[in-house]
LUMSE-171911 format. One line per field, with one value per residue: x, y, z of N, C-alpha, C in turn. Coordinates in Angstrom, 3 decimals. Atoms other than C-alpha are relative to their C-alpha. Layout:
neast <- (X/...)
nnorth <- (Y/...)
nup <- (Z/...)
caeast <- (X/...)
canorth <- (Y/...)
caup <- (Z/...)
ceast <- (X/...)
cnorth <- (Y/...)
cup <- (Z/...)
END
This chain:
neast <- (-0.418/0.063/-1.250/-1.026/0.254/-0.192/-1.635/-0.405/0.465/-1.095/-1.322/-0.115/-0.741/0.951/-0.125/1.096/0.962/0.799/-0.879/-0.363/1.308/-0.200/-1.114/0.584/0.903/-0.696/-0.660/1.194/0.334/-1.100/0.023/1.098/-0.487/-0.902/0.877/0.991/-0.800/-0.232/1.210/0.248/-1.237/-0.652/-1.065/-1.174/-1.038/0.343/1.134/-0.728/-0.671/1.133/0.563/-0.961/-0.829/0.588/0.093/-1.335/-0.410/0.869/-0.397/-1.354/-0.318/-0.817/0.792/0.471/0.955/1.184/0.601/0.440/1.277/1.182/0.148/0.684/-1.072/-0.305/1.287/0.837/-0.701/-1.030/0.635/0.485/-1.200/-0.311/0.812/-0.192/-1.335/0.047/0.883/-0.928/-0.809)
nnorth <- (0.775/-0.808/-0.837/1.039/0.325/-1.198/-0.083/1.200/-0.400/-1.055/0.598/0.371/1.264/1.201/0.955/0.868/-0.671/1.030/0.423/-1.173/-0.168/1.037/-0.144/-1.130/0.624/0.791/-1.173/-0.434/1.055/0.279/-1.150/0.091/0.781/-0.797/-1.144/0.623/0.330/-1.193/-0.605/0.863/-0.134/1.165/0.206/0.622/0.365/1.352/-0.585/-0.601/1.070/0.806/-0.739/-0.580/1.015/0.742/-0.889/-0.340/1.178/0.003/-0.820/-0.060/-1.418/-0.182/-0.120/-1.342/-0.289/0.596/-0.694/-1.364/0.187/0.321/-0.972/-1.345/-1.096/-0.475/-0.569/0.916/0.072/1.121/1.238/0.221/0.216/1.258/0.940/0.269/0.628/1.332/0.528/0.285/1.144)
nup <- (1.007/1.046/0.088/0.524/1.338/0.720/0.117/0.961/1.229/0.601/0.313/1.525/0.002/0.141/-1.098/0.045/-0.759/-0.793/-1.179/-0.890/-0.821/-1.173/-0.982/-0.743/-0.888/-0.889/-0.983/-0.646/-0.968/-1.102/-0.793/-0.830/-1.062/-0.663/-0.784/-0.940/-1.142/-0.526/-0.631/-1.334/-0.890/-0.197/1.050/-0.676/0.936/0.606/1.008/1.240/0.861/0.538/0.992/1.022/0.480/1.213/1.142/0.382/0.691/1.273/0.869/0.006/-0.516/-1.204/-1.361/0.015/0.975/-0.484/-1.189/0.594/0.754/-0.803/-1.176/0.683/-0.077/1.411/0.561/0.845/1.385/-0.111/-0.156/1.362/0.808/-0.636/0.525/1.436/0.144/-0.404/1.126/1.122/-0.443)
caeast <- (-7.641/-8.859/-5.919/-3.662/-5.339/-5.214/-1.242/-0.946/-2.847/-0.201/2.602/3.879/6.053/4.653/3.877/1.363/-1.502/-3.346/-0.225/0.505/-3.114/-2.686/0.587/-1.389/-4.030/-1.699/0.153/-3.322/-4.234/-0.930/-1.179/-4.606/-3.270/-0.570/-2.960/-5.363/-2.592/-1.469/-4.861/-5.503/-2.103/-0.863/1.722/4.626/7.941/6.687/3.471/5.685/7.708/4.656/3.245/6.321/8.460/6.006/5.445/9.102/9.901/6.901/8.297/11.891/12.267/14.720/13.724/13.575/11.739/9.115/8.674/8.447/5.602/3.760/4.179/2.885/5.876/6.179/4.097/1.300/3.332/6.378/4.164/2.765/6.323/7.286/4.355/4.996/8.708/7.675/5.090/8.044/9.912)
canorth <- (22.188/24.592/26.780/23.705/22.763/26.440/26.451/22.991/24.618/27.426/25.121/24.765/21.878/18.544/16.253/13.393/15.212/12.086/10.975/14.416/14.675/11.284/12.366/15.680/13.659/11.356/14.556/15.766/12.577/12.172/15.786/15.191/12.241/14.355/17.287/14.948/13.715/17.183/18.456/15.661/16.686/13.121/13.582/11.638/10.934/7.382/9.168/11.150/8.253/6.140/8.872/10.393/7.283/5.359/8.561/9.392/5.835/5.834/8.835/8.388/11.848/13.163/13.243/17.037/17.347/14.895/16.499/19.978/18.612/16.947/19.662/22.289/24.254/24.893/26.865/25.394/26.387/24.367/21.581/21.453/21.662/18.757/16.681/17.380/16.516/13.253/12.520/12.483/9.624)
caup <- (-6.602/-9.237/-8.653/-9.257/-12.446/-13.597/-12.955/-14.838/-17.672/-18.120/-18.255/-21.957/-21.021/-22.305/-19.504/-18.761/-17.427/-16.061/-14.020/-12.835/-11.502/-9.734/-8.164/-6.975/-5.612/-3.737/-2.275/-1.220/0.379/2.240/3.374/4.684/6.845/8.091/9.097/10.624/13.148/13.625/14.434/16.983/18.523/18.367/15.570/16.798/15.054/14.240/12.570/10.282/9.386/8.778/6.579/4.703/4.116/1.877/-0.060/-0.310/-1.577/-4.076/-5.831/-5.088/-3.327/-0.784/2.829/2.699/-0.494/0.830/4.119/2.361/0.131/2.894/5.657/2.820/3.123/-0.586/-2.846/-5.054/-8.183/-6.824/-5.887/-9.379/-10.848/-8.574/-9.777/-13.398/-12.941/-11.172/-14.007/-16.527/-14.731)
ceast <- (-0.157/1.233/1.145/-0.246/0.144/1.652/0.399/-0.223/1.004/1.191/-0.038/0.977/-0.734/0.223/-1.398/-0.972/-0.824/0.917/0.236/-1.292/-0.001/0.855/-0.701/-0.845/0.670/0.579/-1.113/-0.465/0.954/0.028/-1.025/0.173/0.860/-0.666/-0.788/0.794/0.340/-1.053/-0.472/1.065/0.582/0.993/1.245/1.007/-0.328/-1.109/0.654/0.582/-0.864/-0.725/1.013/0.790/-0.572/-0.105/1.200/0.527/-0.720/0.526/1.507/0.674/0.842/-0.883/-0.483/-0.835/-1.405/-0.641/-0.499/-1.413/-1.047/-0.334/-0.630/0.830/0.557/-1.269/-0.787/0.615/1.240/-0.489/-0.350/1.247/0.715/-0.748/0.130/1.420/-0.218/-0.751/1.017/0.771/-0.655)
cnorth <- (0.615/0.785/-0.902/-0.197/1.292/0.269/-0.939/0.517/1.075/-0.491/-0.520/-1.092/-1.200/-0.855/-0.969/0.542/-0.935/-0.395/0.984/0.158/-1.054/0.337/1.184/-0.431/-0.812/0.984/0.381/-0.827/-0.238/1.379/0.034/-0.861/0.589/1.115/-0.701/-0.446/1.262/0.689/-0.785/0.086/-1.467/-0.251/-0.282/-0.161/-1.249/0.313/0.398/-0.903/-0.775/0.661/0.267/-1.110/-0.730/1.029/0.420/-1.108/-0.194/0.873/0.218/1.445/0.124/0.165/1.588/0.449/-0.649/0.559/1.323/-0.193/-0.366/0.997/1.349/0.978/0.582/0.488/-1.022/-0.080/-1.039/-1.370/-0.549/-0.433/-1.419/-1.199/-0.202/-0.555/-1.582/-0.905/-0.682/-1.331/-1.395)
cup <- (-1.441/-0.392/-0.598/-1.380/-0.859/-0.244/-1.046/-1.511/-0.753/-0.397/-1.518/-0.152/-0.298/1.247/-0.022/1.061/1.175/1.275/0.865/0.965/1.123/1.011/0.962/1.020/1.109/0.922/0.829/1.088/1.164/0.816/1.037/1.165/1.033/0.911/0.900/1.408/0.686/0.727/1.278/1.055/0.345/-1.062/0.654/-1.117/-0.731/-1.043/-1.191/-0.626/-0.685/-1.329/-1.272/-0.677/-1.216/-1.286/-0.647/-0.908/-1.254/-1.012/0.064/0.333/1.106/1.267/0.075/-0.786/0.488/1.139/-0.336/-0.621/1.185/1.148/-0.651/0.302/-1.229/-0.870/-0.943/-1.289/0.082/0.178/-1.251/-0.843/0.326/-0.670/-1.564/-0.375/0.275/-1.229/-1.318/0.250/-0.480)
END
Protein backbone atom coordinates (compact mmCIF):
# COMPACT_ATOMS: atom_id res chain seq x y z
CA UNK A 1 0.00 0.00 0.00
CA UNK A 2 2.88 2.37 0.74
CA UNK A 3 4.23 1.84 -2.77
CA UNK A 4 0.84 2.70 -4.22
CA UNK A 5 0.60 5.88 -2.15
CA UNK A 6 4.12 6.83 -3.25
CA UNK A 7 3.16 6.43 -6.91
CA UNK A 8 0.00 8.47 -6.35
CA UNK A 9 2.00 11.30 -4.79
CA UNK A 10 4.23 11.46 -7.86
CA UNK A 11 1.25 12.07 -10.15
CA UNK A 12 0.94 15.66 -11.27
CA UNK A 13 -2.52 15.18 -12.72
CA UNK A 14 -5.29 16.51 -10.46
CA UNK A 15 -7.55 13.78 -9.10
CA UNK A 16 -9.79 13.04 -6.14
CA UNK A 17 -7.36 11.39 -3.72
CA UNK A 18 -10.04 10.07 -1.36
CA UNK A 19 -12.08 8.54 -4.16
CA UNK A 20 -8.94 7.06 -5.74
CA UNK A 21 -7.92 5.54 -2.40
CA UNK A 22 -11.42 4.04 -2.01
CA UNK A 23 -11.14 2.51 -5.49
CA UNK A 24 -7.71 1.06 -4.68
CA UNK A 25 -9.10 -0.40 -1.45
CA UNK A 26 -11.97 -1.95 -3.43
CA UNK A 27 -9.46 -3.41 -5.88
CA UNK A 28 -7.46 -4.86 -2.98
CA UNK A 29 -10.51 -6.39 -1.29
CA UNK A 30 -11.74 -7.87 -4.56
CA UNK A 31 -8.28 -9.31 -5.29
CA UNK A 32 -8.26 -10.85 -1.80
CA UNK A 33 -11.57 -12.61 -2.51
CA UNK A 34 -10.21 -13.90 -5.80
CA UNK A 35 -6.94 -15.03 -4.20
CA UNK A 36 -8.68 -16.80 -1.31
CA UNK A 37 -10.72 -18.95 -3.70
CA UNK A 38 -7.61 -19.56 -5.80
CA UNK A 39 -5.59 -20.69 -2.76
CA UNK A 40 -8.37 -23.06 -1.71
CA UNK A 41 -8.31 -24.48 -5.24
CA UNK A 42 -12.04 -24.02 -5.54
CA UNK A 43 -11.96 -21.19 -8.06
CA UNK A 44 -14.63 -21.99 -10.60
CA UNK A 45 -16.05 -20.02 -13.49
CA UNK A 46 -19.03 -19.22 -11.24
CA UNK A 47 -16.69 -17.79 -8.55
CA UNK A 48 -14.92 -15.63 -11.11
CA UNK A 49 -18.24 -14.32 -12.39
CA UNK A 50 -19.49 -13.63 -8.84
CA UNK A 51 -16.30 -11.73 -7.99
CA UNK A 52 -15.53 -9.89 -11.22
CA UNK A 53 -18.95 -8.92 -12.61
CA UNK A 54 -20.03 -6.69 -9.68
CA UNK A 55 -16.60 -5.02 -9.73
CA UNK A 56 -16.75 -4.57 -13.50
CA UNK A 57 -20.27 -3.14 -13.37
CA UNK A 58 -19.54 -0.83 -10.45
CA UNK A 59 -16.69 0.86 -12.31
CA UNK A 60 -18.03 0.35 -15.86
CA UNK A 61 -14.95 -1.54 -17.02
CA UNK A 62 -14.48 -3.94 -19.89
CA UNK A 63 -14.32 -7.65 -19.06
CA UNK A 64 -10.63 -7.77 -20.01
CA UNK A 65 -9.65 -4.80 -17.88
CA UNK A 66 -11.63 -6.02 -14.85
CA UNK A 67 -10.07 -9.49 -15.08
CA UNK A 68 -6.57 -8.07 -15.50
CA UNK A 69 -7.02 -5.92 -12.39
CA UNK A 70 -8.47 -8.72 -10.26
CA UNK A 71 -5.94 -11.31 -11.43
CA UNK A 72 -3.13 -8.84 -10.69
CA UNK A 73 -1.88 -9.10 -14.27
CA UNK A 74 -1.04 -5.40 -14.53
CA UNK A 75 1.60 -3.33 -12.78
CA UNK A 76 1.00 -1.29 -9.64
CA UNK A 77 1.57 1.86 -11.69
CA UNK A 78 -1.06 0.85 -14.24
CA UNK A 79 -3.49 -0.04 -11.42
CA UNK A 80 -2.96 3.42 -9.91
CA UNK A 81 -3.50 5.03 -13.30
CA UNK A 82 -6.77 3.15 -13.72
CA UNK A 83 -7.90 4.13 -10.19
CA UNK A 84 -7.09 7.78 -10.92
CA UNK A 85 -8.97 7.58 -14.22
CA UNK A 86 -11.99 6.02 -12.47
CA UNK A 87 -11.95 8.68 -9.74
CA UNK A 88 -12.48 11.36 -12.38
CA UNK A 89 -15.77 9.81 -13.59
